[in-house]
N, C-alpha and C positions, 0 to 999 in steps of 0.2 A: 792701305786697303782701298781698292777702287770703289768709287761711289756707285751705288746701285741705281739704275734707272727705274723710276716709279712709273706706273701706267700713265700718269699725266704727261710724262716726258716722251712717251712713245710717239713716233710719227703717225699722223692721221691714217695713212694707208695701212699701217700695221694694226692699229686699233680697229679699222674697218674690216680687215681680214679676219681678225679674231671674232668680231661681232657677227659677221655674216657667215663665214664658213667654219667657225669654231663650234657651231651648233651640231649636235649629233644627228638630228633628223635631216638638216640641210646637207650635211656631208653624205649621208646615205642616199638622199635624193640625187645629188650630183653623181655619185658612183653608179647608181642604177641607170640614170639617163645618159651616162657616158657609154654604157654597155648596149643600150637599146632606147630608141625614141618611144615615149609612152604618153598616154593621156594621164591627166591628174587622177582619174578614177582607177586606172590600171596600176598606177604608181602607188596609190593609197592601198589597194588590195595587196600589192606585193610587200609593202613595208609595214602593214598593219596599223596605219594611222588614218584618222578620219579625213575624208576628201577635202573638207573645208580647211583643215589645218594644213594639208599638203598644198592646197591652192595658195594660202597665205605665205607659206615658205617659198613657193615658186615665184610669187610676185616680188618678194625681197631679192631672190636670186636674179630675177630678170632686171630689176632696177640697177643691179650691179653688173649687168651683161654676162653673167655666168651661165645662163640658160637662154636658149632661143626657141622660137615656135614657128609653126607653119602658117599662123594666122596673125595679122597685125592686131595690136591691142584694141584699136577702135572698132574692129570688126568681129569680135569674139562672141558677142551675145548670141546665145543659141547655137554656137558652133562647137564642134568637137575639136579641141586644140591638142596638137601633138608637141611635146616638149623634148628637148635634147640638151645635153651639156655642151657648152663651148669649152672644150678641153684646153685649148690654147690659153684662154682667159683664166681658167682655173690654175694652169701652170704658172702664169704670171703672178697671181695672188699668192700661190704657194711659195714662189721664190722670194717675194717681198717678206713674207712671214719668216721663212727659213733664214734669209740673210740677216734679219734683225735678231732672231732667236739664237743664231749661232755666232753673232758678233762680227759677221763678215760684211755688214753694210757700211 
């Protein structure tokens, strides 16, 4: 019988993919922003989540280059920021996860 890989044996990039995009709110944020560039408030209204929570998710996604904005991080205070999904980056992350989950890696 083959030895099962435990989560501690998973490659770091697979664990990161699960942690970052395995969240249902973040997945919905990525989907919505792939369809249309939106502000955090518009996104919050569309998905029914508090804007503060949406913003926290956006920051995590941005830290992993999965979303982009029209305003640099250091210049956002008081600015309306429009967010969008970097679909190429999401595809990369999805391939890492799928390769591992399917045993093709």
